[in-house]
N, C-alpha and C positions, 0 to 999 in steps of 0.2 A: 106624547110618546114616552113610555116608561123604560127604565134601564134595570137590568138585573145585577145585583151586587153579589158576586161570587166570592166565596171564602178563599183566602190565600192558600195556595198549594205549595207545600215545601218540596223542593227538588233535592233529592239526596246527593251528597257529595261523592267524591271518589271512593271513600271508605265506608259508605253507608251513613255518614253524618249528614245532618241537615245542611242544605246549600246556603249560599249567602242570601241575605234579606235586604230589601230596599229600605228607604227611609220610613215608609208607612208600616213596616213589619211584614210586607208580602215578600215571598220568595222570588228571587231573580234567577231565571234559567241560565245555565252556563252557555256562553257563546260557542257555536260550532267552530272547529278549526277552519282557517281560510283554505279555499280551494286552490289547488296548484294548477296553473295553466299549462296545457300541453302545447308545445311548439311544433306545429306541423309545417313541413317544408323548410327550405333553406339548407345551407351547408355550414356546419360548425367544425371546430377542431376535433371534437369527439367523433364526428362522422368520418373524417379523413383518417384518423388513427384506427378506427374500427375497421374500415375497409382495407387499410394497409395491413393490419394484423391478420384479418381473415384471409387475405390473399397470400401473405407469406406463410401462415400456418397451413393452409390448404395445399400450397405448393410443396412444402416439406413433407406433409403426410402423403401426398400423391407420389412423390419421388420415392419414399420409403416403400410404399406398397408395390410400385412398379419395378423397382430395382433390387429390393432385398427380400420381400415377403412373397408376393404372388408372381406367377410366371406370365405376366402380361407384357405386351410390346405394342408399338405403334404410336405415332404422334397424335393421330386423331382421338384414339381412346384416352391417351394421357390428358389431352386438353379437355375432353368432355368430363372426365372424372375430376379434374382440377376445378372446373366450373361448379360441379355439383357439391364438392367439398367446400368450396368458397361460400356458396349460398348457405349451406348448413352451418359453417363456422360463423358467418355474419349473423345468422339468426340467434345462435347461442350467445355470442358476445352481446348482441343487442338486448337479450332478455336479462342479462346481468346488470344493465344500467338504465334501461328505458322502460316505459310503460308498454304493455302488450300492444296497445293500439299504435303507438309510435313505431314499434318494431315491425308490425305488418306494413305500415305505410312506407317506411324506409326500405324494407325488403322489396316491395313492389317497385319503388323508385330505382333501386339498384338493378333489378332485372330489366327494367325499361332502358336505363342508361347503357347497361352492358350489351343489350340486344342492338341498340342503335350504333354503338361503337363497333360492334362486330360487323354490321352491314357496311358501315363506312370503311372499315379496314379491308373488307373483301373487295369493295369497289376500287379503293386506292391501290390494292395489290394488282388487280387486273389492269387498271390504267397504267400503273408503273411498269408492269411487265411488257405490255404492248408498246409503250413509249420507249422503253429501253431497247427493245429489239428492232423497232422501226425508225428510231430517230436518225440513225445513220443515213437512211435513204430519204427521209422526209425533210432533212435540212437543206437538200439541194433543190433549187428552184425548178429545175427541169422535171422533177417528179410531178409537178402540177401543170406543166406547160407542154409536155411531150407524151406520146403514146409509145407502145412497145413494138411498133411496126418495123423499125430498123435497128432493134436492139436484140442481141443474142444473149444466151444464158451466161456466157463468160465475160460479157462487157461490164465495165465499171458502173458505179452508181451515178456517175455524171452523165450517163446516157439513158434515155427511156424514162417513162413515168406512167402515171395513171390518169392522164387527161381523158382518154377514151372511156374509162370506167366511171369517172366522175360525171361526165356528160350523159352517159347512158343511164346512170342511176337517177339523175335529175329528170331526164325525159320520161323514163318509165314511171317514176313516182308521180310526176305531173299528170300523165295520162290516167294512172290508177286513181289519183285523187279526183280527177274530172269525172270518172265513171262512178266511183264509190260514194262520193259525198251526196249527190242528189238522190241516189237510191237509198242510202242510209237514213238521211233526214226524212225522206218521204215515208219510209217504213216506220220511223219513230213517230211521226205525226199521225200515221194511221193507227198505231197501237195506243197512243196516249189520248188522241183527240176524237177519232172516229169510233174505234172499238167495234163492238158487235161480235158475232160468233166466229169470225175469221181472225180476230185479234189473238186468241190463244194459240191456234196453230202457227201463226206467223211468229209469235214470240218464242214458241218452242223451237221452230226452225232456226231462228237467229241464235238462240242459246246453243243449239247443236253446232252451228257453224263457228261459234266462238271457240269451241274445243276441237275444231277440225285440224288434223295435222297438216302442216304446210305442204308436204309432198303430195297429199291427196289433191290439193288444189292444182298443183302442177300437172299431175296425171290427168285430171279432168280436162284442163285446157289442151294438153297434149293429145288426148284421145278425141275430143270433140272438134276443136278448132284446127289443129294441125293435121291429124290423120284422117278425120272424117271430111272436113271441108277443103282440105288441100292447101291450107296456108303454110307458109314456110316459117321456120323459127326466126323470130324477130323481137325487137323491143316492144312492139304492140302486143304480141302474144304474151310476153312476160308481164306487161301491164294488166292484162286480163286476169292472169293468175294472181297478181298482187291485189286486184280489185276484190277477188273472192276472199282474201285474207283481211282486207281493210274494212269491208262493208259491215260485218257484224260488230266490230269495235266501234265504228261510228254510230251504228244504230243503237247499241246499248247505252253508250254515253249520252247520245242526243235524247233518248227517251227519258233518262233520269233527269236531265236538265229541263226538259219541257214540262215534266210533272212538277217541278219546283216553282213554276210560274204561279203566282197567286190566283185563285179562282175568282176573286173579286174583280180582277181586270177583265176576265172573260164575261162576267155578269154585267159589268158596265158597258162593254161593247154590245152585248145583246140588248141591253136596255135602250141603247141609242139607235137600235134598228139594224145593227150589223149582222150579216149572215155568218155562218160558221166559217166559210172560206175567208171572208174578209177579216174575221176575228183572228184566225190563225195567221194570216199573212201580215196584217197590220198591227197586231197586239202581241200574240204569243211569241212568234219568231223574233221580232225585234227585241222583246224583253229578254229572251234567252240567248241573245247573240253572243255574249262572252262565253257562256258554257258550250255553245255550238262550235265556236272557234277552238275551244279546248278539245272537244271530241274529234274534230277534224285533224288537229295536230297530233293527237295521240294515235289516230289511225295511220297517219303518215309515218310516225316513228315506228309503228309496228311493221309497216310494209317495206321501209327502206333497208331493213336488215335481213330480209328473207333470202335464203340461198336456194333451197330445194325447188320452189316454183320456177325461179329464174334459170336454174341449171337445166331443167327439162324443156323450157320453152323459148329461151332467147339464143342459145348457142354461145360459143366462145370464139372470139377473134382478137388478135392483137392489133388490128387496124383501127383507125379512127372512123367511126360511123355515126354521123349526126342525124341520120334518117331512121326513126324507129320502125318505119313501115317496110323497110327493104333490107334484106340480108341480116346476118347475125349482129348482135349488139351486146357488148359486155357491160356488166355493172360492177360496183364495188364488192358486193359479197361474192360474186363469181370470180372476180379478179383475185380476191384473197384465197378462195378455195383452190384455185389453179396454181398459184405461185408458192404458197407455204408448204406444199407437199413435194416440191422439187428439191433435188439434192444439192442445189447451188446456193451459197450464202447470199449472193446478191439478189437472187429471186426471192429467197425467204425474207430478206430485209425489205424488199419492195412490198411483199404481201403484208408484213406487219405495219409498214407505213400506210398502206391502204386501210388496214384495220384502224389505225389511229385517226385517219381522215373520216372514216365511217362513224367512229365514236364521237368525233367533234360535230358531225352533222346531227346525230341523235341528240347530243347535248343541246345544240342550238334549238332543235325542235321542242324539247321538253322545257327549256327556259322560256321559249315563246309561248307555250301553252300555259306556263305558270303566270307569265306577265299578263297575257290577254284574258285568262280565265280566273284571275284572282278576285273578281267582283262577283257578288251574288246576283241572281236574276233580278233585274229591275233597279239595281244600284247604279247611280249616275257617276259618270267620270268627272274629272275636274273641268274639262272643257264644257261638258254639258251643264254642270253647276254654274260655271261662269256665264254661259249663254243665258241660262234662266235668270240669274241675277241681273244681267244687262237688260233683258226684256222687262223685268219687273221695274227697274229704274226708269226705263223709257215710258212704261205705262203710267208710273206715278208722276213723272214729269208732264206727260200729256194731260193727266187728270188735273194737276195743279194749274196748268195753262188754261184748261177749259173753264175752271172756276174763276180764274182771275180775269178772263176776258169779259164776262158779264158784269163784274164789279166795275171795270173801267168804263163800260158803256153807261152804267147807272150814274157814275160820277159825272160824266159829260152831260147827261140829261139834266142833272140838278143845276149845273152851271148855266 
């Protein structure tokens, strides 16, 4: 193998002079300057000072424009302009000290953080307002143990409560869940597992029902069930209206979860001789169980706060009625709607206390959905992993016992 001897090449210096040479007379190229690492992510003092300076400068500029230069007014426009000026000022301050890539990265981070803080602030404002208006009534135990049957509009907050509304909401939600969950999951299985030419019309219908106004569902049940078939307004009729609202939510969420089940599990079931029905029932649905629970809880959270369907189908009563199939039955949304519009402070306080109770119910449902649906399809729980480890240890112990027993018999025969 031959090598080529190349003549030394002189590298010019900074002023056109020959560059430095090595010990053999060959020219040595000048080393490039070290690269500067870009720090992406994290919070530094410069970040805090830049955000503070941009916020203060944009606030001052916005105030000058609104109060001294332009004939603008209104708190909403003031806040929107302040936010836009803040983003522009943050971008300009960032260009003075950072690389353009870092400026874009941190600008997007500021937009994401500010959007999240805005959502949290709005939720906290709503919860705080409802809690402030309703805490005076909610702090009394009778609010959760009595109904309004023997309480007048001028009675104190130590009399009457929302027990009838709480029981009515739970019963109507339970019946609606009983009707909506089997229909929703069956429709999701049909669209994701069966398919065919009817899958597209069914999916289109489900998507259309998702955007259906709630009052239309109430009018449908009112016209068909109550006026046509002669049923009276009751909790059962309200649960049918809630079923119309809950079913598309359950169907869409369940379809997404079922499609996330790995196809290899279906192939393994078919390879073992399982039919499509056995595969769906014993493989697909158990694997997607956490996501299906999430879909059900999200549908329940949607139905528990509906007012328009219940207003048209259940009727209003101040008496306690635990039978959803007979006479009128009030729920928490209808309780709130009826009492917050009255001109009595006690009734308004009871309405806001019922709203606080309804928010607590919705919060419990969403937390339950988060806890039960936090795992991916097919991901094992801690109890399932412990059970598998215990079975593996038992199998290993049985295998070791099976190998030791023939060895003991062989030793006895040698004796």
